[in-house]
NUTORRO-720906 format. One record per residue (C-alpha): residue number from 1; x, y negated, z negated. Coordinates in steps of 0.02 Angstrom, whole numbers, padded with zeros to 5 digits. Layout:
N
<pos=NUM | c1=X | c2=Y | c3=Z>
...
//
This chain:
97
<pos=1 | c1=03343 | c2=00892 | c3=03187>
<pos=2 | c1=03503 | c2=00923 | c3=03093>
<pos=3 | c1=03584 | c2=01098 | c3=03079>
<pos=4 | c1=03506 | c2=01121 | c3=02904>
<pos=5 | c1=03330 | c2=01090 | c3=02965>
<pos=6 | c1=03200 | c2=01230 | c3=02996>
<pos=7 | c1=03169 | c2=01247 | c3=03182>
<pos=8 | c1=02988 | c2=01202 | c3=03234>
<pos=9 | c1=02943 | c2=01376 | c3=03287>
<pos=10 | c1=02994 | c2=01443 | c3=03119>
<pos=11 | c1=02918 | c2=01302 | c3=03022>
<pos=12 | c1=02749 | c2=01321 | c3=03119>
<pos=13 | c1=02750 | c2=01511 | c3=03085>
<pos=14 | c1=02786 | c2=01494 | c3=02912>
<pos=15 | c1=02657 | c2=01355 | c3=02881>
<pos=16 | c1=02527 | c2=01474 | c3=02973>
<pos=17 | c1=02576 | c2=01624 | c3=02870>
<pos=18 | c1=02559 | c2=01516 | c3=02698>
<pos=19 | c1=02385 | c2=01447 | c3=02749>
<pos=20 | c1=02334 | c2=01630 | c3=02795>
<pos=21 | c1=02399 | c2=01693 | c3=02619>
<pos=22 | c1=02309 | c2=01538 | c3=02533>
<pos=23 | c1=02145 | c2=01588 | c3=02621>
<pos=24 | c1=02170 | c2=01775 | c3=02573>
<pos=25 | c1=02194 | c2=01709 | c3=02387>
<pos=26 | c1=02033 | c2=01618 | c3=02395>
<pos=27 | c1=01953 | c2=01783 | c3=02457>
<pos=28 | c1=02022 | c2=01882 | c3=02306>
<pos=29 | c1=01961 | c2=01751 | c3=02188>
<pos=30 | c1=01789 | c2=01780 | c3=02268>
<pos=31 | c1=01810 | c2=01970 | c3=02238>
<pos=32 | c1=01849 | c2=01950 | c3=02062>
<pos=33 | c1=01701 | c2=01826 | c3=02033>
<pos=34 | c1=01587 | c2=01956 | c3=02117>
<pos=35 | c1=01656 | c2=02105 | c3=02004>
<pos=36 | c1=01734 | c2=02190 | c3=02154>
<pos=37 | c1=01801 | c2=02372 | c3=02117>
<pos=38 | c1=01977 | c2=02336 | c3=02035>
<pos=39 | c1=02074 | c2=02444 | c3=02155>
<pos=40 | c1=02002 | c2=02353 | c3=02304>
<pos=41 | c1=02058 | c2=02185 | c3=02226>
<pos=42 | c1=02228 | c2=02261 | c3=02186>
<pos=43 | c1=02251 | c2=02313 | c3=02368>
<pos=44 | c1=02204 | c2=02136 | c3=02428>
<pos=45 | c1=02333 | c2=02069 | c3=02303>
<pos=46 | c1=02467 | c2=02185 | c3=02372>
<pos=47 | c1=02425 | c2=02126 | c3=02544>
<pos=48 | c1=02449 | c2=01937 | c3=02494>
<pos=49 | c1=02617 | c2=01986 | c3=02407>
<pos=50 | c1=02672 | c2=02080 | c3=02570>
<pos=51 | c1=02638 | c2=01921 | c3=02671>
<pos=52 | c1=02730 | c2=01810 | c3=02554>
<pos=53 | c1=02876 | c2=01930 | c3=02560>
<pos=54 | c1=02871 | c2=01912 | c3=02746>
<pos=55 | c1=02876 | c2=01717 | c3=02727>
<pos=56 | c1=03021 | c2=01735 | c3=02613>
<pos=57 | c1=03123 | c2=01843 | c3=02736>
<pos=58 | c1=03085 | c2=01713 | c3=02868>
<pos=59 | c1=03143 | c2=01571 | c3=02765>
<pos=60 | c1=03298 | c2=01661 | c3=02706>
<pos=61 | c1=03340 | c2=01711 | c3=02882>
<pos=62 | c1=03327 | c2=01520 | c3=02933>
<pos=63 | c1=03430 | c2=01468 | c3=02780>
<pos=64 | c1=03573 | c2=01596 | c3=02826>
<pos=65 | c1=03575 | c2=01541 | c3=03008>
<pos=66 | c1=03571 | c2=01352 | c3=02965>
<pos=67 | c1=03614 | c2=01298 | c3=02790>
<pos=68 | c1=03734 | c2=01445 | c3=02755>
<pos=69 | c1=03823 | c2=01437 | c3=02915>
<pos=70 | c1=03847 | c2=01250 | c3=02902>
<pos=71 | c1=03922 | c2=01268 | c3=02727>
<pos=72 | c1=04042 | c2=01413 | c3=02773>
<pos=73 | c1=04101 | c2=01307 | c3=02919>
<pos=74 | c1=04131 | c2=01161 | c3=02795>
<pos=75 | c1=04313 | c2=01122 | c3=02742>
<pos=76 | c1=04247 | c2=01099 | c3=02556>
<pos=77 | c1=04266 | c2=01245 | c3=02446>
<pos=78 | c1=04139 | c2=01173 | c3=02319>
<pos=79 | c1=03995 | c2=01171 | c3=02454>
<pos=80 | c1=04034 | c2=01353 | c3=02510>
<pos=81 | c1=04031 | c2=01407 | c3=02324>
<pos=82 | c1=03873 | c2=01317 | c3=02298>
<pos=83 | c1=03777 | c2=01398 | c3=02433>
<pos=84 | c1=03848 | c2=01573 | c3=02379>
<pos=85 | c1=03787 | c2=01544 | c3=02200>
<pos=86 | c1=03612 | c2=01486 | c3=02261>
<pos=87 | c1=03597 | c2=01648 | c3=02366>
<pos=88 | c1=03659 | c2=01756 | c3=02228>
<pos=89 | c1=03528 | c2=01660 | c3=02105>
<pos=90 | c1=03388 | c2=01692 | c3=02218>
<pos=91 | c1=03420 | c2=01880 | c3=02232>
<pos=92 | c1=03454 | c2=01887 | c3=02045>
<pos=93 | c1=03281 | c2=01807 | c3=02017>
<pos=94 | c1=03192 | c2=01931 | c3=02150>
<pos=95 | c1=03272 | c2=02076 | c3=02050>
<pos=96 | c1=03176 | c2=02019 | c3=01889>
<pos=97 | c1=03003 | c2=02012 | c3=01971>
//
């Protein structure tokens, strides 16, 4: 495993959470098909969004402790700038959502 890889524990947890969210989405799809009350559907959608936000936080935390740390320690200014631009871009996109 290189310094830039996701550790096995994080990878397993992220994978499990994504599988859970995917299953949850299938359940929401059934709710819509079954004409479930709109507010109940919205609550379930919000639960999936919260779960995905947690996954995003976990991946970001891993990225900051691996890829970003490696880039900051790198002697090449271009690599450091690239990583900082990536992080800025991610936060800019998340603010548009």
